[in-house]
C-alpha positions in Angstrom: 72.2 -94.9 -75.8 70.3 -91.3 -75.7 70.6 -91.2 -72.2 74.3 -91.4 -72.3 74.2 -88.6 -74.9 72.1 -86.2 -73.4 74.5 -86.3 -70.0 77.7 -85.6 -72.1 75.8 -83.0 -73.3 74.9 -81.8 -69.8 78.3 -81.8 -68.7 79.7 -80.5 -71.5 77.3 -77.6 -71.0 77.8 -77.0 -67.9 81.4 -75.2 -67.5 80.3 -73.4 -70.8 77.6 -72.0 -68.9 79.7 -70.9 -65.5 83.0 -69.9 -68.1 80.3 -67.1 -69.4 78.8 -66.2 -65.9 82.7 -65.7 -64.7 83.3 -63.4 -68.0 80.3 -61.2 -67.6 80.6 -61.1 -64.2 84.5 -59.8 -64.8 83.4 -57.5 -67.5 80.4 -55.6 -65.2 83.4 -55.4 -62.5 85.2 -54.0 -64.6 82.8 -51.4 -65.7 81.8 -50.8 -62.8 85.6 -50.3 -62.0 85.6 -47.7 -65.0 82.9 -45.3 -63.5 84.7 -45.3 -60.2 87.6 -43.8 -61.6 85.7 -41.4 -63.7 83.9 -40.4 -61.0 87.3 -40.2 -58.6 89.4 -38.3 -61.9 86.4 -35.6 -62.9 86.0 -34.8 -59.0 89.9 -34.5 -58.7 89.9 -32.8 -61.9 87.3 -30.2 -60.6 88.5 -29.7 -56.9 92.1 -29.7 -56.8 93.8 -27.2 -59.4 91.4 -24.4 -56.9 94.2 -25.2 -54.3 97.6 -24.1 -56.6 95.8 -21.0 -58.0 96.4 -18.8 -55.5 98.8 -15.3 -55.7 102.2 -15.7 -53.2 104.2 -12.6 -53.5 107.0 -14.8 -51.6 106.8 -17.6 -53.6 105.9 -21.0 -53.5 107.4 -24.4 -54.6 105.4 -26.0 -57.7 103.1 -28.2 -55.0 103.1 -26.7 -52.0 99.4 -26.0 -51.5 97.8 -22.0 -52.0 94.7 -21.8 -52.2 92.7 -18.6 -53.2 91.1 -16.3 -50.6 87.3 -16.6 -51.3 84.2 -14.6 -49.9 83.1 -17.3 -47.0 86.4 -18.8 -46.0 87.8 -16.4 -43.7 84.6 -17.4 -41.8 84.9 -21.2 -42.2 88.1 -21.4 -41.5 87.9 -19.8 -37.9 85.0 -21.6 -37.2 86.4 -25.0 -38.3 88.7 -24.1 -36.6 87.0 -23.7 -33.2 85.1 -26.9 -33.3 87.7 -29.1 -33.6 89.3 -27.6 -30.2 86.0 -28.4 -28.7 85.4 -31.7 -30.3 89.1 -32.1 -28.8 88.5 -30.7 -25.3 86.2 -33.8 -25.4 82.8 -32.1 -26.3 80.0 -34.3 -29.0 78.8 -30.9 -29.7 80.2 -28.2 -29.3 78.3 -25.2 -29.4 80.2 -22.5 -27.9 83.2 -20.3 -30.4 85.5 -19.3 -27.7 88.3 -17.0 -30.1 85.8 -15.0 -32.2 84.9 -11.3 -31.1 88.2 -10.9 -29.3 87.9 -14.1 -26.8 84.5 -13.1 -25.8 83.3 -16.0 -27.6 79.6 -17.0 -29.5 76.8 -19.8 -29.5 78.5 -19.7 -32.9 77.5 -23.8 -33.7 74.2 -23.3 -32.1 72.9 -21.4 -34.5 75.2 -22.2 -37.6 75.3 -26.0 -39.0 78.1 -28.3 -37.7 77.5 -31.0 -40.0 80.6 -29.2 -42.0 82.7 -29.2 -39.3 82.8 -32.2 -38.0 83.8 -33.6 -41.6 86.9 -31.3 -41.3 87.4 -32.2 -38.2 87.8 -35.8 -38.7 90.5 -34.8 -41.7 92.8 -32.6 -39.6 93.3 -35.3 -36.7 94.2 -36.7 -40.1 96.3 -34.4 -41.5 97.6 -31.7 -38.9 97.0 -29.0 -41.4 93.8 -27.3 -42.4 94.2 -26.5 -45.9 95.4 -30.1 -46.4 91.9 -30.9 -44.2 89.8 -28.2 -47.2 91.4 -30.2 -50.0 90.5 -33.5 -48.9 86.8 -32.3 -47.6 86.1 -30.6 -50.8 87.7 -33.6 -53.0 85.6 -36.3 -50.9 81.9 -34.3 -51.2 82.3 -33.6 -54.7 83.1 -37.6 -55.0 79.8 -38.5 -52.7 77.6 -36.0 -54.3 78.9 -37.6 -58.1 78.6 -40.9 -56.8 74.6 -39.9 -55.5 74.2 -38.2 -58.5 75.3 -41.8 -60.4 73.1 -43.8 -58.2 69.9 -41.8 -58.7 69.8 -41.4 -62.1 70.8 -45.1 -63.0 67.6 -46.3 -61.5 66.0 -44.6 -64.4 68.8 -44.6 -67.6 71.3 -46.2 -68.5 74.7 -46.4 -67.8 76.3 -44.0 -70.0 73.6 -41.9 -69.8 74.2 -41.8 -65.6 77.7 -40.7 -66.2 76.6 -38.0 -68.5 74.3 -36.8 -65.6 77.1 -37.1 -62.8 79.7 -35.3 -65.1 77.4 -32.5 -65.5 76.7 -32.1 -61.9 80.5 -32.2 -61.1 80.9 -29.3 -63.5 78.0 -26.9 -64.4 79.3 -23.3 -63.5 77.0 -22.9 -59.3 78.5 -26.0 -57.9 82.1 -25.2 -58.9 81.2 -21.3 -57.8 80.4 -22.5 -54.2 84.0 -23.4 -54.1 86.1 -21.2 -56.2 84.3 -18.0 -55.7 82.4 -18.4 -52.3 83.9 -20.9 -50.2 80.8 -21.9 -49.4 81.9 -25.3 -47.8 78.6 -25.7 -46.1 76.7 -25.5 -48.8 78.5 -27.6 -51.0 77.8 -30.0 -48.5 74.0 -29.8 -49.6 75.1 -31.3 -53.6 75.7 -35.0 -51.7 71.8 -35.1 -49.8 70.0 -34.1 -52.9 70.1 -36.7 -55.3 70.4 -39.3 -52.5 66.9 -37.5 -51.0 65.6 -38.0 -54.6 66.2 -41.7 -54.5 64.8 -42.8 -51.2 62.0 -40.6 -51.9 60.7 -41.7 -55.2 61.5 -45.4 -53.9 59.2 -44.7 -49.9 56.6 -43.0 -53.1 56.4 -46.9 -54.7 52.8 -48.4 -53.9 53.8 -51.0 -51.4 52.9 -54.1 -53.5 56.0 -52.9 -56.1 58.2 -52.5 -53.8 57.6 -54.4 -50.5 57.0 -53.5 -46.6 60.6 -54.4 -45.7 62.0 -52.2 -48.8 59.5 -49.6 -48.0 61.0 -49.2 -44.1 64.3 -49.2 -45.6 64.0 -46.2 -48.3 62.0 -44.3 -45.1 65.7 -44.6 -43.5 67.2 -43.3 -46.1 65.2 -40.9 -47.0 65.0 -39.9 -43.3 68.9 -40.3 -42.7 69.4 -38.2 -46.0 67.3 -35.4 -44.8 68.1 -35.1 -41.5 72.5 -34.5 -43.1 70.7 -31.9 -45.2 69.7 -30.7 -42.4 73.1 -30.7 -39.9 74.7 -29.3 -43.5 73.1 -25.6 -44.4 69.9 -24.7 -43.8 69.2 -21.8 -46.0 69.8 -24.2 -49.1 67.5 -27.2 -47.1 65.0 -25.2 -46.6 65.0 -24.2 -49.7 65.2 -27.6 -51.3 62.7 -29.0 -48.7 59.8 -26.5 -50.4 61.3 -28.0 -54.3 61.0 -31.6 -53.0 57.4 -31.2 -51.8 57.0 -29.8 -54.9 58.5 -32.9 -56.9 56.7 -35.6 -54.5 53.4 -34.1 -55.6 53.9 -34.1 -59.0 54.8 -37.8 -59.4 51.8 -38.2 -57.1 49.5 -36.3 -59.7 51.8 -38.0 -62.7 51.4 -41.8 -61.2 47.3 -40.8 -59.4 48.9 -42.6 -56.4 48.5 -40.5 -53.3 49.4 -43.0 -50.0 53.3 -42.4 -50.9 52.9 -38.8 -49.3 52.3 -40.7 -46.1 55.2 -42.6 -45.5 57.5 -39.7 -47.3 55.9 -37.3 -44.9 56.6 -39.1 -41.9 60.3 -40.4 -43.5 60.9 -36.2 -43.7 59.7 -36.0 -39.9 62.0 -38.4 -38.8 64.7 -36.4 -40.5 63.8 -33.7 -39.0 64.4 -35.6 -35.5 67.8 -36.3 -36.1 68.8 -32.6 -36.5 66.3 -31.5 -33.6 69.1 -31.0 -31.5 70.7 -28.4 -34.0 67.4 -26.9 -35.4 65.2 -26.3 -33.0 67.2 -25.2 -30.2 68.4 -22.5 -32.8 64.9 -21.9 -33.6 63.4 -21.7 -30.1 66.3 -19.4 -28.6 67.3 -16.9 -31.8 66.2 -14.1 -29.6 69.0 -15.2 -27.5 70.9 -13.3 -30.3 70.7 -10.8 -32.7 68.8 -12.5 -35.0 67.8 -9.4 -36.9 71.5 -8.9 -38.0 71.1 -11.3 -41.0 67.8 -9.9 -42.4 69.6 -6.1 -42.2 72.3 -7.0 -44.1 70.8 -9.2 -47.0 67.0 -8.8 -46.9 66.0 -11.4 -48.9 63.4 -10.0 -51.0 66.3 -7.8 -52.3 68.3 -11.1 -53.7 66.5 -11.5 -56.8 68.6 -12.0 -59.6 68.5 -8.7 -61.5 68.1 -6.8 -58.6 71.1 -7.8 -56.2 70.1 -4.2 -53.7 72.7 -5.4 -50.9 75.2 -3.2 -49.2 77.9 -5.0 -51.2 76.3 -5.0 -54.5 79.1 -2.8 -56.1 82.1 -4.7 -54.4 81.0 -7.7 -55.8 79.2 -6.8 -59.3 81.0 -9.2 -61.7 79.9 -11.8 -59.1 76.1 -11.1 -59.3 76.9 -10.8 -62.6 77.5 -14.2 -62.8 75.1 -15.6 -60.9 72.4 -13.4 -63.4 74.1 -15.2 -66.1 74.2 -18.9 -64.5 70.1 -18.4 -64.0 69.5 -16.9 -67.6 71.4 -19.9 -69.1 70.1 -22.8 -66.7 66.5 -21.2 -67.2 67.0 -21.2 -71.4 68.2 -25.3 -71.0 64.9 -26.0 -68.5 62.7 -24.1 -71.5 64.1 -26.0 -74.2 65.2 -29.5 -72.2 60.9 -29.1 -71.5 59.9 -27.7 -75.2 61.8 -30.6 -76.7 61.1 -33.5 -74.8 57.6 -33.5 -73.8 56.5 -32.2 -76.8 59.0 -31.5 -79.9 60.7 -35.2 -80.0 58.0 -36.1 -76.9 57.6 -39.5 -79.1 61.4 -40.7 -78.4 60.6 -41.2 -74.4 57.3 -43.7 -75.1 59.7 -46.5 -74.5 60.8 -45.0 -71.4 57.7 -43.6 -69.5 59.5 -43.9 -66.0 61.9 -42.0 -67.6 59.3 -39.5 -68.6 57.5 -39.7 -65.2 60.8 -38.6 -64.2 61.6 -35.6 -66.8 58.6 -33.8 -66.2 58.3 -33.7 -62.5 62.5 -32.4 -62.6 61.2 -29.7 -65.2 58.8 -28.5 -63.1 60.6 -28.6 -60.1 63.5 -26.5 -62.4 60.9 -24.1 -63.8 59.6 -23.1 -60.1 62.8 -23.1 -58.6 63.9 -20.2 -61.5 60.5 -18.6 -60.9 61.0 -17.9 -57.3 64.4 -16.3 -57.8 62.9 -13.7 -59.6 61.1 -10.6 -58.5 57.9 -11.9 -60.1 57.6 -14.5 -56.9 57.2 -12.2 -54.5 53.5 -12.0 -54.0 54.1 -15.7 -53.6 57.3 -15.5 -51.7 55.5 -13.6 -48.9 52.9 -15.8 -48.6 55.3 -18.4 -47.9 56.2 -18.9 -43.4 60.3 -18.3 -42.9 61.0 -17.9 -46.9 63.6 -15.9 -45.6 65.3 -18.6 -43.7 67.3 -18.9 -47.1 68.9 -15.9 -47.0 69.6 -15.3 -50.8 67.4 -16.3 -53.0 69.2 -17.4 -55.6 70.4 -20.9 -53.5 68.3 -22.3 -56.0 71.0 -22.2 -58.4 71.7 -25.8 -56.8 68.3 -27.2 -57.2 68.4 -25.7 -61.0 72.4 -27.1 -61.2 70.5 -30.6 -60.0 67.9 -30.6 -62.6 70.1 -29.5 -65.7 72.7 -32.4 -64.8 69.5 -34.8 -64.7 68.3 -33.4 -68.1 71.9 -34.4 -69.4 71.5 -37.2 -68.5 68.4 -37.5 -70.1 69.2 -36.2 -73.3 72.0 -38.7 -73.5 68.8 -41.8 -72.7 67.6 -40.1 -75.4 70.3 -39.8 -78.1 70.9 -43.7 -77.0 67.1 -44.8 -77.6 66.7 -42.5 -81.1 69.9 -44.5 -82.8 68.4 -47.7 -81.2 65.1 -46.6 -83.4 67.3 -45.2 -86.4 66.4 -42.0 -85.9 69.1 -40.2 -87.0 68.0 -36.3 -86.8 66.3 -37.0 -83.1 69.7 -38.6 -82.4 72.3 -35.5 -83.2 69.4 -33.2 -81.4 69.8 -34.8 -78.5 73.4 -35.8 -78.3 74.2 -32.5 -78.8 72.0 -30.6 -76.1 73.6 -33.2 -73.9 77.2 -32.1 -74.9 76.2 -28.4 -75.0 75.1 -28.8 -70.8 78.4 -30.9 -70.5 80.9 -29.2 -72.9 79.1 -25.7 -72.0 78.8 -25.6 -68.1 83.2 -27.0 -68.4 83.9 -23.8 -70.3 82.1 -21.6 -68.2 82.9 -22.9 -65.3 87.0 -22.3 -66.5 86.7 -19.2 -67.9 84.0 -17.3 -65.9 84.3 -19.5 -62.4 87.8 -20.3 -62.3 90.3 -18.2 -64.2 89.2 -14.9 -62.0 90.7 -16.8 -59.4 94.4 -17.1 -60.8 94.3 -13.2 -59.7 93.4 -13.4 -56.1 96.3 -13.2 -53.2 96.6 -16.4 -51.0 94.6 -17.0 -48.2 95.7 -15.6 -44.9 93.7 -16.6 -41.7 92.3 -12.9 -40.8 93.8 -11.7 -37.0 90.6 -11.3 -35.2 87.6 -13.1 -36.6 84.0 -11.3 -35.3 80.5 -13.2 -35.8 78.0 -10.6 -35.3 75.2 -12.8 -36.3 75.6 -14.8 -33.1 76.5 -12.1 -30.7 74.2 -12.4 -27.3 71.2 -9.7 -27.8 72.7 -8.3 -24.5 75.7 -7.7 -25.9 77.0 -4.7 -28.1 75.6 -4.0 -32.0 79.4 -4.1 -33.1 81.9 -6.3 -31.8 84.9 -4.4 -33.4 84.0 -2.0 -30.1 84.9 -4.8 -27.9 88.3 -4.2 -25.9 91.1 -6.4 -27.3 93.7 -6.1 -23.8 91.9 -7.6 -21.1 92.5 -10.6 -19.9 90.5 -13.9 -19.8 89.8 -13.8 -15.8 90.3 -10.7 -13.7 89.4 -8.9 -10.6 86.9 -5.7 -10.2 88.8 -4.4 -7.3 92.0 -6.0 -7.4 91.4 -7.5 -3.7 93.2 -10.5 -4.1 95.0 -12.4 -7.1 93.7 -14.6 -9.9 95.2 -17.6 -11.3 93.7 -19.5 -14.8 94.4 -23.3 -14.4 92.1 -24.1 -17.0 90.9 -23.0 -20.3 88.6 -24.7 -22.3 86.4 -23.7 -25.0 83.5 -24.7 -22.7 85.4 -25.6 -19.2 87.2 -23.1 -17.5 89.1 -23.6 -13.6 89.7 -20.5 -12.2 91.8 -20.1 -8.4 90.9 -17.1 -6.7 92.3 -15.8 -3.4 90.9 -12.5 -2.0 91.4 -10.2 1.0 87.9 -8.8 0.7 84.7 -8.7 -1.1 85.1 -8.7 -4.9 83.8 -9.6 -8.4 85.4 -11.7 -10.5 85.1 -10.4 -14.2 85.4 -13.4 -17.2 86.4 -12.5 -21.1 83.1 -13.7 -22.4 79.6 -13.4 -22.7 77.1 -14.4 -20.3 75.4 -16.3 -23.1 72.2 -19.3 -21.4 73.9 -22.4 -20.7 76.8 -21.0 -18.8 76.8 -22.3 -15.2 79.5 -20.8 -12.1 80.3 -23.0 -9.3 82.5 -22.3 -6.4 83.8 -24.4 -4.5 81.6 -27.1 -5.8 78.5 -24.5 -5.3 76.3 -23.3 -8.1 76.4 -19.3 -7.8 74.9 -17.5 -10.5 76.1 -15.2 -13.0 75.5 -11.4 -13.9 76.0 -9.6 -16.5 78.2 -6.6 -17.1 76.2 -3.7 -18.1 78.8 -2.1 -20.8 80.6 -5.4 -22.2 77.8 -8.3 -21.1 80.3 -10.7 -19.9 80.6 -12.6 -17.1 80.5 -11.2 -13.0 80.9 -13.5 -10.1 80.8 -12.3 -6.6 82.9 -13.5 -3.7 83.8 -13.7 -0.1 87.6 -13.0 1.3 89.9 -16.1 0.9 90.7 -19.1 -1.5 88.5 -20.5 -3.9 87.8 -22.5 -7.3 85.5 -21.2 -9.8 84.8 -23.7 -12.3 83.0 -22.5 -15.6 80.9 -24.7 -17.8 78.6 -24.0 -20.8 75.5 -26.6 -20.5 73.2 -27.7 -22.5 69.4 -25.5 -21.7 66.3 -27.3 -21.2 65.0 -26.8 -24.3 68.6 -27.8 -26.3 68.4 -31.1 -23.2 64.4 -32.1 -24.6 65.7 -32.3 -28.0 69.1 -34.0 -28.0 66.8 -36.5 -26.4 64.6 -36.1 -29.7 67.3 -36.6 -31.5 68.6 -39.3 -29.9 65.3 -41.2 -30.1 65.2 -40.4 -33.8 68.2 -41.9 -34.5 67.6 -45.0 -32.5 64.3 -45.8 -34.5 66.8 -44.7 -37.8 68.7 -47.6 -36.9 65.6 -50.2 -35.5 64.1 -49.2 -39.1 67.3 -50.0 -41.2 67.9 -53.1 -39.6 63.8 -54.0 -40.1 64.4 -53.6 -44.0 68.1 -55.6 -44.0 67.5 -58.6 -42.3 65.0 -59.6 -44.5 67.1 -59.0 -47.3 70.3 -61.2 -45.9 68.2 -63.9 -45.0 66.9 -64.4 -48.8 70.1 -63.9 -50.1 71.2 -67.0 -47.4 68.5 -68.7 -49.2 69.1 -68.3 -52.1 73.1 -69.2 -52.2 72.0 -72.5 -50.4 69.7 -73.1 -53.2 
């Protein structure tokens, strides 16, 4: 009788347990959906208004996109169009920008990272509208950066605190300054990868006993992919964050008294460099082929410190540089207040969350170092760091302090929640106020001093011609405006025949020539290492003209088919192989980490 009653109770309990599980799962799905909607909604709120702010004298419809003029958009607009043309012509990695410098071209994406242009090309293939492409690209980047911040913050914070960090990351002024005033779309892509590097970097540094060898492999792959993507996006900021990331992992190692994690972290970084080797290392090795001194001469790194800005265009952009200084001041003050509050005055509040306290300490050190390195006082240290001038502007490290301050907003929110649980009223009010100040203050600052001035800018219009001084071949003239603009794509030096351009693609040209006597074919393209000429399927040398450094090819009487192709040099071929091998290793590591997890889940489902 007792056994029968027990069975009846068990049967009655099972449906109740199943219902509870279903309700919990449904509630979890709703919560995740709400967080996703907040992520997308805040990102749209931050990004979309920009595309309706341009001032038009002719008048446009209320819903017509009118992107305002920004500092760098002229450069990016032309480069992304030319990159798309290269992809459309069948190149996987287009390196030659054919339309710049009055048609003489330049190896732009051999020296400027093309990561952002792959993204814009993908959207343009769908929209066929470049302004719409920029809107879609910037919105996707903002959503991805916000999601990355949430995923990372969630490791040591509750959902509410992680959402606070995500909101701050979206709304803080320097993040939006890159879009609204600078038009620095490549640097904006960096905001996507920094949180993911911290996410995978911390996991890689866990002791193997805590995470398992398979998990370590997966996290190495994640860190390598994030770092490789960072390098493909914007090397100046990537170099600065590489230094910052090194500081961060060292601080974590000191706090944890665990050094073994530095080895897999270093291996992942090396693999990440391998993923970007096809771009990064040829650009470094072949830098003498271009006017490499142009950037350092025009924007000397050690004259770009906050409060210094000793640059040729400082007067023209005085308001912008003042804004940079104020963003630095407020960021540095917030980092100092956070250190004082969280690590000393109210340190007991985080005592119940040792993992968060460790991260807060490391974040504060990272933010403090980045803030210091933007000041002139850091020059003696900066002079000791190899190639630090790759960053071009010291204040680009505001991207790092933006990351740190957003995380501190999350930490304050979590501290306020923990204080409320412990019924510490004064601490709860203090931490909640600081979190609100960062998020709301960031929003107000972004609206008033970042977005509002843009409403006075004219609608963006592409420049009639584009010059790329930094990547002009070293054999050519320094000033591309001195190049002639009314010469044909191909002509004969002595007019001993006729010339017909049959095909003219960015990196492939076919020219038919009929000569009555010896002559030279002149091609309006800079002769740069990689260009190869064949005449009637026989390779011939290309000479550079003395005055313009464009191509000259000697031809004999008769009909000829001249083919020009921009091919990889030995250096580019070598590091293309390195990148392919690195990508293969990345896939192997990823599968090695994922397969055991898949098997474990299958066994759990069977049980």
